[in-house]
VMD Tcl script that builds the backbone (N, CA, C; Angstrom):
set m [mol new atoms 198]
animate dup $m
set s [atomselect $m all]
$s set {name element resname resid chain x y z} {
  {N N UNK 1 A -9.248 -3.678 -3.241}
  {CA C UNK 1 A -8.581 -3.366 -4.257}
  {C C UNK 1 A -9.295 -3.419 -5.362}
  {N N UNK 2 A -8.828 -2.226 -6.108}
  {CA C UNK 2 A -9.484 -1.785 -7.498}
  {C C UNK 2 A -9.115 -2.239 -8.558}
  {N N UNK 3 A -8.969 -2.843 -9.604}
  {CA C UNK 3 A -7.668 -2.991 -10.852}
  {C C UNK 3 A -6.896 -1.724 -10.974}
  {N N UNK 4 A -7.101 -0.799 -11.312}
  {CA C UNK 4 A -6.676 0.311 -11.307}
  {C C UNK 4 A -5.221 0.498 -9.979}
  {N N UNK 5 A -5.663 0.174 -9.162}
  {CA C UNK 5 A -4.847 0.104 -7.908}
  {C C UNK 5 A -3.795 -0.716 -8.311}
  {N N UNK 6 A -4.211 -1.841 -8.913}
  {CA C UNK 6 A -3.170 -2.967 -8.799}
  {C C UNK 6 A -2.408 -2.705 -10.307}
  {N N UNK 7 A -2.742 -2.443 -11.013}
  {CA C UNK 7 A -1.890 -1.963 -12.386}
  {C C UNK 7 A -1.097 -0.639 -12.101}
  {N N UNK 8 A -1.122 -0.035 -10.445}
  {CA C UNK 8 A -0.310 1.033 -9.987}
  {C C UNK 8 A 0.756 0.304 -9.538}
  {N N UNK 9 A 0.916 -0.873 -8.975}
  {CA C UNK 9 A 2.047 -1.543 -8.511}
  {C C UNK 9 A 3.166 -1.574 -8.947}
  {N N UNK 10 A 3.544 -1.637 -10.092}
  {CA C UNK 10 A 5.012 -1.755 -10.565}
  {C C UNK 10 A 5.084 -3.173 -10.979}
  {N N UNK 11 A 6.198 -3.906 -11.261}
  {CA C UNK 11 A 6.555 -5.491 -11.363}
  {C C UNK 11 A 6.865 -5.822 -10.083}
  {N N UNK 12 A 6.096 -5.888 -9.025}
  {CA C UNK 12 A 6.357 -6.516 -8.097}
  {C C UNK 12 A 5.530 -5.698 -6.726}
  {N N UNK 13 A 5.146 -6.585 -5.801}
  {CA C UNK 13 A 4.438 -5.821 -4.356}
  {C C UNK 13 A 4.842 -6.923 -3.018}
  {N N UNK 14 A 4.395 -6.394 -2.049}
  {CA C UNK 14 A 4.878 -7.164 -0.846}
  {C C UNK 14 A 2.914 -7.864 -0.136}
  {N N UNK 15 A 3.471 -8.857 0.204}
  {CA C UNK 15 A 2.862 -9.780 1.029}
  {C C UNK 15 A 1.611 -9.132 1.021}
  {N N UNK 16 A 1.554 -8.233 1.626}
  {CA C UNK 16 A 0.275 -7.917 2.435}
  {C C UNK 16 A -0.253 -6.638 1.878}
  {N N UNK 17 A 0.418 -6.736 0.312}
  {CA C UNK 17 A -0.414 -5.997 -0.583}
  {C C UNK 17 A -1.288 -6.820 -1.662}
  {N N UNK 18 A -0.456 -8.129 -1.308}
  {CA C UNK 18 A -1.132 -8.952 -2.011}
  {C C UNK 18 A -2.514 -9.622 -1.660}
  {N N UNK 19 A -2.208 -9.618 -0.757}
  {CA C UNK 19 A -3.454 -10.217 0.487}
  {C C UNK 19 A -4.205 -9.611 0.446}
  {N N UNK 20 A -4.215 -8.250 0.329}
  {CA C UNK 20 A -5.386 -7.607 0.695}
  {C C UNK 20 A -6.100 -7.165 -0.963}
  {N N UNK 21 A -5.639 -7.756 -1.717}
  {CA C UNK 21 A -6.033 -7.589 -3.155}
  {C C UNK 21 A -6.562 -9.015 -3.607}
  {N N UNK 22 A -6.779 -9.918 -2.814}
  {CA C UNK 22 A -7.678 -11.247 -2.552}
  {C C UNK 22 A -8.408 -11.369 -1.728}
  {N N UNK 23 A -8.146 -10.491 -0.479}
  {CA C UNK 23 A -9.099 -10.224 0.445}
  {C C UNK 23 A -9.090 -11.117 1.196}
  {N N UNK 24 A -7.640 -11.881 2.176}
  {CA C UNK 24 A -7.271 -11.943 2.766}
  {C C UNK 24 A -6.342 -11.822 4.177}
  {N N UNK 25 A -6.333 -12.199 5.365}
  {CA C UNK 25 A -5.749 -11.544 6.146}
  {C C UNK 25 A -3.885 -11.202 6.591}
  {N N UNK 26 A -3.648 -11.073 7.029}
  {CA C UNK 26 A -1.945 -10.086 6.856}
  {C C UNK 26 A -1.873 -11.683 7.280}
  {N N UNK 27 A -1.521 -12.481 8.368}
  {CA C UNK 27 A -1.786 -13.570 9.533}
  {C C UNK 27 A -1.249 -14.745 8.313}
  {N N UNK 28 A -3.002 -14.980 7.745}
  {CA C UNK 28 A -3.222 -15.738 6.590}
  {C C UNK 28 A -1.717 -15.983 5.800}
  {N N UNK 29 A -1.908 -15.132 5.214}
  {CA C UNK 29 A -1.474 -14.848 3.797}
  {C C UNK 29 A 0.594 -15.160 4.005}
  {N N UNK 30 A 1.110 -14.667 5.101}
  {CA C UNK 30 A 2.375 -15.061 6.009}
  {C C UNK 30 A 2.150 -16.593 5.903}
  {N N UNK 31 A 1.126 -17.081 6.403}
  {CA C UNK 31 A 1.423 -18.612 6.796}
  {C C UNK 31 A 0.772 -19.541 5.217}
  {N N UNK 32 A 0.249 -19.304 4.138}
  {CA C UNK 32 A 0.203 -19.316 3.361}
  {C C UNK 32 A 1.321 -19.831 2.348}
  {N N UNK 33 A 1.956 -17.809 2.699}
  {CA C UNK 33 A 3.565 -18.347 2.210}
  {C C UNK 33 A 4.438 -19.053 2.770}
  {N N UNK 34 A 4.281 -19.219 3.827}
  {CA C UNK 34 A 5.564 -20.576 4.441}
  {C C UNK 34 A 5.359 -21.869 4.099}
  {N N UNK 35 A 3.823 -22.034 3.879}
  {CA C UNK 35 A 3.635 -23.822 3.380}
  {C C UNK 35 A 3.293 -24.446 1.880}
  {N N UNK 36 A 3.353 -22.924 1.285}
  {CA C UNK 36 A 2.893 -22.781 -0.167}
  {C C UNK 36 A 1.883 -23.042 -0.839}
  {N N UNK 37 A 0.852 -22.399 -0.359}
  {CA C UNK 37 A -0.652 -22.166 -0.207}
  {C C UNK 37 A -0.800 -21.291 -0.848}
  {N N UNK 38 A -0.233 -20.157 -0.813}
  {CA C UNK 38 A -0.731 -18.781 -1.295}
  {C C UNK 38 A -1.302 -18.755 -2.573}
  {N N UNK 39 A -2.021 -18.206 -3.260}
  {CA C UNK 39 A -2.589 -18.669 -4.380}
  {C C UNK 39 A -1.633 -18.055 -5.472}
  {N N UNK 40 A -0.656 -17.040 -4.901}
  {CA C UNK 40 A -0.005 -16.792 -6.779}
  {C C UNK 40 A 2.032 -17.502 -6.043}
  {N N UNK 41 A 2.715 -17.264 -7.155}
  {CA C UNK 41 A 4.166 -17.159 -6.419}
  {C C UNK 41 A 4.453 -16.274 -5.261}
  {N N UNK 42 A 5.279 -16.983 -4.820}
  {CA C UNK 42 A 5.875 -15.711 -3.646}
  {C C UNK 42 A 7.497 -16.061 -3.522}
  {N N UNK 43 A 7.940 -14.609 -3.196}
  {CA C UNK 43 A 9.185 -15.293 -3.493}
  {C C UNK 43 A 9.981 -14.595 -2.244}
  {N N UNK 44 A 10.603 -15.243 -1.571}
  {CA C UNK 44 A 11.158 -14.854 -0.719}
  {C C UNK 44 A 12.738 -14.046 -0.595}
  {N N UNK 45 A 12.776 -12.899 -0.317}
  {CA C UNK 45 A 13.842 -12.084 -0.660}
  {C C UNK 45 A 14.350 -11.476 0.865}
  {N N UNK 46 A 15.559 -12.110 1.353}
  {CA C UNK 46 A 15.556 -12.112 2.643}
  {C C UNK 46 A 14.503 -12.537 3.913}
  {N N UNK 47 A 13.919 -11.715 4.377}
  {CA C UNK 47 A 13.089 -11.733 5.554}
  {C C UNK 47 A 11.970 -11.430 4.819}
  {N N UNK 48 A 11.847 -10.827 3.759}
  {CA C UNK 48 A 10.522 -10.104 3.071}
  {C C UNK 48 A 10.350 -11.464 2.033}
  {N N UNK 49 A 8.665 -11.339 1.636}
  {CA C UNK 49 A 7.752 -12.045 0.949}
  {C C UNK 49 A 7.592 -11.333 -0.208}
  {N N UNK 50 A 8.067 -11.570 -1.459}
  {CA C UNK 50 A 7.189 -10.524 -2.370}
  {C C UNK 50 A 6.477 -11.516 -3.835}
  {N N UNK 51 A 5.058 -10.469 -4.313}
  {CA C UNK 51 A 4.237 -11.357 -5.462}
  {C C UNK 51 A 4.492 -10.211 -6.255}
  {N N UNK 52 A 4.997 -11.221 -7.273}
  {CA C UNK 52 A 4.886 -10.522 -8.657}
  {C C UNK 52 A 3.284 -10.135 -9.109}
  {N N UNK 53 A 3.413 -8.921 -9.697}
  {CA C UNK 53 A 2.544 -8.267 -9.572}
  {C C UNK 53 A 1.278 -8.864 -11.293}
  {N N UNK 54 A 2.700 -9.491 -12.132}
  {CA C UNK 54 A 2.005 -10.228 -13.665}
  {C C UNK 54 A 0.620 -11.548 -12.695}
  {N N UNK 55 A 1.666 -12.399 -11.809}
  {CA C UNK 55 A 1.041 -12.841 -11.228}
  {C C UNK 55 A 0.269 -12.611 -10.202}
  {N N UNK 56 A 0.194 -11.862 -9.467}
  {CA C UNK 56 A -1.352 -11.260 -9.271}
  {C C UNK 56 A -2.589 -11.074 -9.993}
  {N N UNK 57 A -1.824 -10.826 -10.957}
  {CA C UNK 57 A -3.080 -10.112 -11.998}
  {C C UNK 57 A -3.620 -11.538 -12.581}
  {N N UNK 58 A -3.138 -12.028 -13.112}
  {CA C UNK 58 A -3.331 -13.567 -13.374}
  {C C UNK 58 A -3.928 -14.348 -12.967}
  {N N UNK 59 A -3.913 -14.384 -11.253}
  {CA C UNK 59 A -4.725 -15.279 -10.203}
  {C C UNK 59 A -6.446 -14.650 -10.321}
  {N N UNK 60 A -5.519 -13.491 -10.347}
  {CA C UNK 60 A -7.146 -12.283 -10.188}
  {C C UNK 60 A -8.361 -11.986 -11.342}
  {N N UNK 61 A -7.354 -12.806 -12.418}
  {CA C UNK 61 A -8.568 -13.089 -13.822}
  {C C UNK 61 A -8.526 -11.537 -14.797}
  {N N UNK 62 A -7.682 -10.509 -13.718}
  {CA C UNK 62 A -7.224 -9.286 -15.148}
  {C C UNK 62 A -6.734 -9.553 -16.032}
  {N N UNK 63 A -7.720 -8.719 -17.126}
  {CA C UNK 63 A -6.648 -8.236 -18.176}
  {C C UNK 63 A -5.442 -7.994 -18.352}
  {N N UNK 64 A -4.769 -7.947 -19.083}
  {CA C UNK 64 A -3.395 -7.677 -19.536}
  {C C UNK 64 A -2.339 -8.381 -18.997}
  {N N UNK 65 A -2.905 -9.505 -18.205}
  {CA C UNK 65 A -1.836 -10.282 -16.992}
  {C C UNK 65 A -1.177 -11.267 -17.835}
  {N N UNK 66 A 0.350 -10.881 -17.713}
  {CA C UNK 66 A 1.044 -11.758 -18.259}
  {C C UNK 66 A 1.223 -13.607 -18.134}
}
mol reanalyze $m
mol bondsrecalc $m
mol representation Tube
mol addrep $m
C-alpha cells in the first residue's frame, strides 16, 4: 500500500487491509491479533478485528500520524 491509500482509509480499517500495509498475510494477521502481537492496537468488535488508522500510520512512520 502507498501512503495515499492509507490516508484514504478513514478512521479505522479491517485487519486484512492493515496486514497488507505491513506486508503480512491474512492468517498471520489473525493469529497475531488473537495472541496480542499484531504491530498495532487491534479492537475486537463482535467477530471482527478493527485497526485504528492513526495507529497504523504511526507504526508505519507516516507523517500526520496521531
